N, C-alpha and C positions, 0 to 999 in steps of 0.2 A: 801269627795266623789269625785270619778273620772268619768267623763262622756267620753263615746266612741261612736263616730259616726262610721259608716261602720263596725258595730260589726259582721255582717254576712259575711264580706269579708275576704280576704286572711290575711291582717295584723291585722285588727281589732279583729278578732276571736282569734288569737294567743295572742294578748295583753291582751285581757280579762282574758284568762286562767292564764297567768303568774301573772297578778296583783292579781286575786283571790287567787292564790296559795300563793302569798306572804302576804296575809291577808289584802289587801286593799278592801275597799268598792267600788263597781264598778256599774255604771248605764249604760245600754245599750240602745241608742236611735235607734229606728227602726220605719218604717212605717208598718211593718208586723211582728208581734211577732212570728208567725209561723216559720219564717225562722231562729230563734234563738233557741239554746238549752234551756231546762228547767233552770229557775233561780236557783241559789244555795244560800247558807247561806251568800255568800259574794257579790252576783250580783242580780241586779233587772233590769227590763225592763220597759221602758217608751215609749209610742207611741208618735211619733212626725213626722212632715212633714216640709220640707224646704219651702213649699209653704204657710204655715200657721206659721207666726212668733210668734203667741200667744202659740202654742205648744212647740216652742223651748224655750221660756222664762220659761215655766212651768218645761221642762226638765232640765234646767240649774240651777233651784233654789237650793241652797246649795251646789253647786258644787265648788271645789276649783281648779281643773285641768281638761282640756279637750283635747282629741285627735280629730283632725279634718281630717276626710277622706271623701272626696266627689268624685263623679265619673262621673259627668256630665258636660263636657266642654261647652254644649250648654245652660246651665243654670248657668252662673257664679254668678248670684244674689244670689243663694243658699249659697255660701260661705260667701258673705257679710252679708246676713241675720243672719247666725250662729255667726259669729264673732261680730256683733253688739249686738246680744242677749247676748252673753257671757259677754261683757263689762258691759251691763246694769244690768246683774244678779250678778255681783261682782265676776266673776271668775278671779282668780289670774294668772293662767298659761295656755297658748295655746301650743300644740304641733302639728305642721301641717306636714302631709304626702305629700310631693311634689315629684320632680324627679330631677335627676341630669342633666338631659338635659338643665335645666334652665341656667346653667353655660355656655353652648355652644352659643357663640355670633353669630354663623351662623344659629341657630335654630330659625325659625319664623313660625312654624306651629300652627294651632289652639290650640292644647293640651298644647304646651309649652308656648304659650302666656297666656293662662288661669292660668296655674301654676304660672307664674311670677306675674300676677295681684293678685292672691290670696296670694301669699308671701308678696306682697307690702301691702296688706290690713291687714294681720297679724301683720306686723312690725309697722304700723301706728295705730294699735289698742289701744295703751296705756297699754297693758298688757304684762307681761312677756312671751317671746315666744322663741320656738326652732323650727328649721326647719329640716326635715329629707329628705334627698335627695338620694334615692337609685338609683342604676342602675337597669336594667331589672331583674324581678323576675325569679328565677330558675323554679318556679312553671308554668311559661309560657309553659314549655315542656309538661304539661299535655294535651295540645291542640293536641299533637302528639299521644296520647294514642289510639284512634280508629284505626288509620292505623297501628301502631305498633302491636296491638293485632290481627288485621285481616290479614295483609299483610307483617308484619315485615319490614315496610318502614317508612321513615320520609321525608315529603316533606316540604321545607322551603326556604325562600330567605330573605337576601342573605346567601349563604352557608359558605363562608369563611371569613366573617367579625367578628373580635373578640369582645367579650363583657365580662366585669367582672361582670357577673350577680351574684345576692345575693340571699341567702336563706330567704324567708320571716319571718322565725322564728328569724333570726337575727336582722331584722328590727324591730320586735315586742320586742325583748329584749332591743334594744336601746330605743324604745318608752317608755317602762315601766321605764327605768332608768330616762329618760328626764321628765316624768310625776311625779315622786315621789322624785327625788333627787335634792338638790341645785347644783348649778355649771353649769347649762345648758342654762341660760338665754342669749339671743341675740347670739345664736350659730346656725350655719347651718352646718349640718353634711353630708359628702359625704359617702354613704354606698356602699360597693361593696363586692364581693366575694373575695377569696384569689388568684384566678388566672383568666386569660383572656382565653375564650374559643370561638371557632366558633361553629355554629350549626352542622357542620360535626363532630367536636370533641365531642360535647355533645352526638351525636348519637352513636358514638364509645363507650363511657363510659356507655350509657344505655345498649348497646349490651353486654358489659362485665358484668354488674350487672345481667342482665337477663339470661346470659349464652347461648345466641344465637345470631349470626350475624344479624345486621340490615343493610338495604340498605338505603343509603341517596341519594335523588334525589333533586337537586336544582330546584325550581320553577323559572318561569320568573317573571320579574316585573309585567307584565300584568295579569299573573294568580294570583299573590298576590293581585293585585288591585281588581280583580273580586271577590276573596274570602273575602276580607275585605268588600267590598260593599254589599255582601250577608249577612253580620252579623252586620253592623253598619250603622247609618245614614251616608250619602255621605260626610259631612264635616268632621266627626270623621274618616272615612275610609281614606280620603285624608290625614289627619294629620298623622295617623299611617303609612301610606305608605311613607310620607316624613321622619318620624323618622327612619324607616327601611333603608331607602336609605342613610340616613346620617351615618349609621354604616359602609358603604363602605369607609368612609374617616378615619376609625380607631379611632374615637373620643371616642368610648365606651369601649376601652380596658385597660384603665389605672386602676391599682389596687390601692386602698386606704386602709391604716391601721386602719381607724377610728373605725371599729367594735370591733377589738381586744382591742384597747385602752379603749373603753368605758365599754365593758362587761367583760374584763379580761380574755378572752379565744380567740383563733383563730377563725376567720370567718369560717363557715362551707363550705366545698367544694361541688362541683357539684356531686362527687361520693358519698359523705355523703347523699346528698339529694336524688339522684337516688336510693341508697340502701334502703333508708326509704320508698320510694314510689314505690318500684318495683311491688307491687301488682297491681298498676293502669295499668301497661303495659303488665302484663302477659296475655296470651291468654284466660285463665279462670278467670281473675280478675274482680273485681267489683269496679267501680269508686264511692268512698264514698265521697261526696262533703264536708261534715262536716269536714273531716280530710285532705283535699287536701291542 
């Protein structure tokens, strides 16, 4: 049995589909079953809460491998509780979704510190572990969809800082391998796309896919800060602003071949991703969150 946390999220949802398609028994941990699709013959849903360790122990009973996807840097104890519960339940293998920013020695924002601390907790758990360190998700571009649909514009900052962004489907494919195959113990995988692109270049690719020109407008740092603070708690907004600002140093542009080496095919390009998700950006399109 394989347990997935974050099963309603971008990577967890895709990993669940891949594992079930391959015939593995999958257990999805969630606080709200309504956010997950109906269970299949290969998947089951279990209700659990990081604030209630007893629910985690029940969810981990009989589990051999677990994917750890947490999303609250303001609650780092959630990660420790899950890892401790996994060790006590006899789980053999942990695969942790982290971020490639942890390898940047200049990064000291809240989110990166949280990821580093969780990685340390995984490594010292006494269990077999694998760390997945992706660059920014291509699917972050979905945040541009409302303005593209309504006005044909993209507003972002910084506009010309390169990033080797990665398709979440490729991250899920690597996760599925690490959860089910030998040979991934004590490995940390840097996961990127096949090319380094700026937000301005991504906008041009989206325009080509949609068959209409899009206008890119670079926001200011202050506009970006205000937008982030309207969406996230202040400490998280500040960390995201610092992460965006570090892209100006060019640290996010390095392409890594790990995805192709692990899954036996080239990493998907941004054009591939855009072509698959063009509906979300079309004027009459509908954003279907379950497939994003």
